[in-house]
N, C-alpha and C positions, 0 to 999 in steps of 0.2 A: 412672475415666476416664483418669487419668494413666498407670496401669499399661497400659491398653489402647493409649493413644497411644505409649507406649514400645515395646510389642511390635510395633505396626504399623510404626513407624519402623525398628526393627531388622530386621524381616522384609523390608521394602522394600530396605534397604541390602544385605542379604545376597543377595537375589534379583538385584539389579543387579550385584553382584560376581560372582555365578555366571555371569551372561550375558556379562560382559566376559571372563571366563576360559575360556569354553566353547571358544574356538578355540585355546586354549593348553594342551593336555593336560599339558605338562611342569609347568605350575603346580600341577596336581593330583596330582603324583607321590606314591605312598604312602611313598616313602623319599627325601625331598628332601636329606637329609644323607648319603646313601649309607653308612649305618651298618650295614645288614643283614649284609654279609660279616663285619665285625668283631664284630658281636653274636653271630653264629653261632660264631665262634672262641671267644669268652668263654663262651657257654652250653655249648658242647661240652666245654670244659675243666672247667666246674663239674659237668657231668653225670658226668665221669670221676672226680670227687672227692666221692662221696656223703657221706662222713663230714664233710667241711668244710661242705657244704650243711646237713646235719642239725644240726651244732653251731650254725650261724648261725641256723637256724630255731628251735632250742631256746632260744637266747639271746633272740631276738625274743619268743617266747612268754612267757619268764620276765619280760621287761621289761613286756609287756602286763599280766601278772598284778600286777606291782608298781604299775602305773598304776591298775588297777581297785581294788586295796587302798587306795592313797592316796586315790582318789576316794571310797571308802566311808568312810574315816577323816575326810575333809573334810566329808562329809555329816553326820557325827555331831558336828561342831563342832571337830575338831582342825585344825591348820594344818601339814600335812606338807610336807616339802621336795619340789620337783618331781622327777619321775623323769628328765626330760630337759629341757634348756633350749636356746633358740636360740643359735646361734653368736654370738660377739662381733661387733657391727656389723650384725647382721641386723635391719633396721628394719621388717620385715613385721608383727611382733607387738608394736609399741610401745604400741598402745592398751591402757590399764589393764584393759579387760574381758577381754583374752586371759589375764590372770592372776587377776583378781578374780571373774569370772563362772565358776562351776564348769563349765558346759556348754562355753563357748568354751575354757576351760583344757584340758578333756579332748580337744576337737577338735584344738587346737594340739599337745598332747603326743603324741597318737596319730599325727598326721601326721609329726612329727619322728622318732618311733621308726621308722615305716615308711620314710621318706626316708633316714634314716641307715642302715637295714638294706640297702636297695637299693644305695645308693652305696658302702657298705662292702663288700658282696658283690663288686662289680666291682673295687674298689680292691685287694682282697686276693687276687684270682685270680693264679696264676702259670702259667708255661709258655706265655704268649701274646706275640706280637710287641708290643714296648712301644708303638709308635705306634698299632697297632690297639686295644690296651687303653686307651690315652689317648683315642682317638676314642669308645669306648664310655663311658668315664667322663664325658666332656664331654656326650654325648647323655643319659646317665642323670641328670646334674645338670640339664640343660635340662628333662627330663621331670618330675622331682620338683619343680623350681621351678614349672613350669606348673600342677601339681596342688595347689599350696599352697591351703589353705582361705581364705587372704586374698584369693585371686583370684576368689572366687565370692560372689555377693550373699548367699545364704542362710547363709553361714558367716563373713561378715565383719561384726563388730559395729559398726564405724565406718560402713560403708555402710548397714547396716540402720537405725541411728539417724538417718542423713541422710534416708533414705526416709520414715521416720515424721515427722521434723521438717518436711519439705517437702510432705507429702501426696502423695508420689510424683513431685513435680516434678523432683527430682534425677535420677531415672531417665529422664525425658523428655529432659532436657538431656544426659544421658550418651549416650543413643542418637542425639541430634542431633550430638553430637561424633563419635560412631562413624561416622555417615553422612558427615559433613564430611571425616573422615580418609580414608575410602574414596574419596571424590571427588578429594581432593588427591593420592592415590596412584594415580589412574587405574584404579581397580578393585582395587588391592591395598592392604591396610591399612598406612597410613603414620601411625603414632601420633605426634601432636603432642607435643613435649617442652617447648616454650616458646611464648610469644606472638611469633610471627615478625614481626608488624607493628610491634613496638616498636623493632626494630633496623634501622638504615640504614647500609650500608657507606659510610664516609667522613664520616658525620654523628655517630653515637654509638658506632661501633666502627671500628677502622682509621683513626684520626684523626691520627696522627703526621704533621707537615708534611714535605713533601719533593717531589721531582720524579721523573717517569719520564724517565730519561736514555738509555735504549736499549730497543729492541723488535725481536724477530724473531717467527717463528710459534710459538715454544715458550715464550719468557719475555718479560716486561717487567722491566727492571732499575730498581729504585727506589733513589734516593739520598735519605737523610733529612737534614733541616736540622740543623745543629749547635746546641748550646745552651751551648757554652763558647767563649771567645775564641780559644783555641788547641786544637789536636787533635793526636793522634799521627799521624806521617807515614804509616804503613802502615794502609790502611783494612781493614775487615772486610766480607766478602761472605758472606751467609747464604743457604743453599739449603735451604728447607723441603721437606717431603714434597709431591709433586704430587697425592697422594690427597686432601689437605686444602688449604685456602687459608692464605696466609701470616699472616693477621691474628690467629692464636693468639698471635703475638709482639707484638700491639698491640690487645688487646681494650679496655682502659680505660687512661687515663693513669697511674693508680696501680699497675697491674701490667704495664705495657708494657715488655718487654725492650728494644725498639728505643729508646724514650725514655730508659731507664736507661743503656744503653750510650752514647748521645749525651752524657748527663750526666757520663760517665767519660772524655770526651775521645776517643771512638772515632768515626771516620767510618763510618757504617753504610750498606751497600748490601744490598738483599734481592731475590732473584729471585721474582717473582710468576708462577707457572706458568700457562699457558693452560688454559682449561677446554675440552678438545678436542671437536670434533664429528666427523662421519663423514669430513670431508676430511682428517683427520689420523690415520685409523684404522691406517695402515701405518707410522706413526712407530715407530722402533726404540729400543732402549736406547742404541745408539750415537748416534742422532740427539739424544737427550736429553743425552748426554755432550757432544757437539760443540756443539749449539746452546744448551744450557743452561749447562753449566759452562765449557767452553772460551771460548765467545763472551761469556758473562757476566763472567768473570774479565778477559778482554781489554778489555771496555768499561770496567770499573771501574779497571783500570790506566791507561787513557787519560784517564779523567775525573779521576783523582787525581794523575796525573803521576808514577807510581811504576813500578818494574820488577817488583814482586811484591806480593801481597796475602795477608792471613790469611783463612781460610775457616771456615764452620760448615756441617755437614750434619746435618739433623734427620731422624730415622727413615729412611724410604726414600730421602730426599735424602742421608742420610749413606752409605747403601750405594752410591749412584751416585758420590758424592764419593770414597769409598774406591777404587772401581774406576778413577776418573779419575786419582787420585794415582799409582796404579801405572802407568797408561797414560803419564802425564807422565814418571814416573821412567824408563821404558823409552826414551822419546824424548829425554831430557835437558832437558825443559822445566822451568824453575825459576819459573814464574809464581806458584806457591803456596808461601808461606814457612812456614805452619803450618796445621794443621787441627784443629778441635774437632768432636766428635760428640755430639749429644744423642740418647739412646735409639736408637742406630743399631746394626744388626747387620751383621757381616761373615761370621761363622761361624754357620750356621743349623742346626747339628746339635742344638742344644737351644733352638730358637726357641720363641716363645710359641704361644698357642692358634690363631693363624692357620694354623699348620702343618697343623692338622686339616682345613683347607679346600683342601688342595692335592694330594689324590690324583687319579689319572687320571680316574676317573669324575666327580668334582666338576669337574675342569678341562674335560671334554667338555661338561658342562652349561653351564658358564660361557661356553665358546666359542659354543655355540648361542645363548645369551642375547645375546652381543655381536653375533652375526650378525643377530639380530632387530633390534638397535638400530643397524644400519648400520655395524657394526665398532667400536663403543665400548660400554663397560660403563657402565650408568647410575649416577649418583651415589647414587640410592636403594638400589641393590643393595649398594654399598659401605657405606652407612650401616647397612643391615640386618645386614650381616656383623659390623661393629664392635659394634652394639647387642647381638647375640647373645652376644658374649663376656662381657657383664655384664648378663645378662637381668633380674635382680631390680632393678637400679638403673635401667636404660635402657629396659626394656620393661614389666615387670609393675607397677612403681610408678606409671607413667603410665596403664597400663590401668585400674588401680584408681581413680586420681584422676580421670581424664577420663570414664570410662564408668560405673563403679559409683557414684562420688560425684557425677558431673555437674559437676565443677569445671573451670575453665579453667587450663591450665598457667601457672605464674608466669613472668614475664620473667627470662631468665637468658642472659647473653651467651655463656657457654661452650657452652651447649646450642644456641644459635642457630648458632654456628660449627660445632659438631659435626654439625648437620643440613645444613650448606652444603657438601656433598661435591662433588667434581669427577668428571667422566666419565673413563674410562680407555681409551686406544687398545688395540685387541685385540693387535696385534703386540708392543707394549711389555709389556703386562700378562701375557700368557701366557709370554713369555720370562722375565720376572722371577719368576713363580711356579714355573715349571719349573726354571730354571737355578739359582736361589738357594734357594728353599724346598725344592723337590723334590730337587735334585741336590747342593746345597751346593757348587757348582762353583768359586766364588771361593776359598773356604777351602781346597779341595783342590788349588788350582793348575791347575784344568781349565777356566778361562774365557779365551776369546780375544775381544777387542773391536777392530774395525778392523784385524785382522791382528796385533795385539799380545797376547802372552800376559801375563795379569794375575798379577803376583807381588807381594803386599803386603809381603813381606820386603824389597823394593827401595825401599820408601818410607822415606826417611831423615829427612824433615822432622819437627819436634816435633809431637806428637799429644797432645791432651787429650780424654779419653773420660769422658762423664757417663752414669751409669746410675741407675736408681731401684729402690729396694728392693722395691716392690710392683708393678712393671711387669708386666702380663700379656701385653703385645704384644711387647716386647723385654726379656725377663727379664734380670736383672743377670748371671746365670751365662752367658747367651748373649753379652751385650755384653762381658763380661770375656774370654771366649775369643777374640772378635774383636780386642780390644785387644792381645793377645799376638802377633798375626800381623804387626804392623808392625815394620819393621827399625830404626827410630830411637827417640829418647827418648819414652817414652809415660807420661803421667800419667793414672791412673784414679781417679775419684771416684764415690761412691755417695750419692744423695740419698734423703731420706725420701719416702713417698707413691708415686704411680704414673706412668703414661706421660705424662700431661699435667701434673698438679699437681706432680710431681717436677721437671719442667723449668721450668714457668712459676710461679716462687715468688719474687716480688720481695722484697728484703731488708726493706722497710718493713712487710711483713705479719708478720714475726716468727713464721713457721710452720715446722713440721717440724724437720728436722735434716739434717746430712750428715756423711759420713765421708771422711777423706783418709788416704793412705798413699803415701809417695814410692816405695816399692818395688812391683814387679810380679812376685810369685812365681808358682808353677806353677798354683795353684788359687785360686778365689775365697775359699774357707774360710781359706786361709793369709793372703790379703790382709786379710780381715776381722779375723783374730786380731791383726794388727799395726796396724789402722786406729785413728785418733783421731776421736772423735765431737765435733762442734761444733753448737751450736744455730743454727737459722735457715737462711737460704738459702745455697746453694753459689756463688751468683753472685760475691760478693767474692773468693773463692778463685780462681775462674776468671779474673776480669778482671785480677787481679794477674799471673797467668801470661801473659795475653794482652798486657797493656801492656808486659811485658818483651820482647816480640817485635814491638812496634809502632813502634820507632824513636824519633827525636827529636820534639819538639813543633814544629808549624808553624802558621801562621795558619789559623783555621777556614775550611772550604770551603763556599761557597754553591752548592748544587746548580744554581741558575739561571745561574751564571757560569762553569761549567767549559767545557772544549773541546767537550763534546757538547751539542748544542742540546736543551733540554727539550722533551719530547713531550706534556707535560700534568702535572697535579698528582697527587701521591700521593693515594689508593692505586692510581691507574691504572684501566685499563678491564678488563683480564683478570679481576680479582678480582670484578667486578660481574656477570659472566656466570653465570646460574643454570643448573643442570642440569635 
């Protein structure tokens, strides 16, 4: 009865999804990633090298023979070494049955052999445009990840045990979760990654005390309360990415960068970007520069009573800050005394995997999707794109947990934040993707904003650049190339881990490591050769650099008593607007 209930629930959900998508043929595209032209290039090249294909196939056949021989030896009581093993960190096959049960062990190893063969075949091809090859590699990895035996009930020992233990109730619950996720996604599958009801912005995330001291149609400027009797004179203004919400910097008190900076005597301002709707669809990159950075910096200067501020740009917020610094340099504006960049790119020639989503066919689809949405890109679309970059961790692990196992996702503030994406104005977003990712215009000196030619070499203020060793969105190599474009003193640091954990790594956690090197040679490899490794967070190294540029000590500033009248309590109103 439970199996029948599960099947009926699934069929009903799929039928409803099909009906909702019936008037959107683009949603049923046979090639949603526009990989066919690149795949044709790769396959044509492979066809032109039959000897390479034959060697690869012979090697695969030989490895399968090894597997069957090992299986036969195991059946006779021996304990042979595995022919192939999952990559380090691959959690799909952690269940002991994947190794201890001979059937599941063969399923696992045969999958790994085939997946490695397909991925290796594409990786080894030559004579193909590098970006097209990379697109096919990405697609092949997505494909082989999707067909993992761990993603199917009949070949997942953990899910099968759960079905038997619950009499099929786990499948019923899993299909109910599936139905619920379809409904939440409006007919498109939006896989729940956490318990969204557990988190409330301003109550158990984004709780650092402060005030909204400035607001326009693009940003709310938050000033956070001091925790020391004296603070450094020059405040810090942080510009996070507008793709996400600022509270990645303030998830919990114990890992809050905002609270930690306040404890170091820094007056902290943060721009909280608007979650735009159709009324802001035509906002441009220049609008975000003027109303975001120029007006935000001006408000912070007024509130703190200073003639310049220090700044931070995180990810895409750093790209905007870079361009603004060059714009200011050309105009002789000295409002910014130093800039720090977290995982931010200026040179996109070796950008991360998001580069694969910026060819013209993809952009035309994106524009059509934004037109459907009234001139903005939905937050869910952005979330889906970022999730696709780490499919096993952010898609398939939840697919198995929620649907095959019938479990509820665990409360996790980081994944709550990750799902709380903002919308994107069409004019701004297409400009950013085309001019930066597609054309690398800023690095090439071919970008003009508000009539000013952007030249990063004219930026002479001190720069601190943070990268992360395992960042797949802003790779360290890409960030390093950007660091070398500035014309003033530039400090480059590399943190352990990736795009988020590499940045948000409070010293108290004692996690990961970081590398420092005062020099900035021609290549990342040379920099690494001369770098010194230190355990733990990079924050103390950065704050020492920042404090040296923050002036003398002055009495702590109460956000409620500055020249600007408070407009409300932190975290403000913009951050609470859901997509």
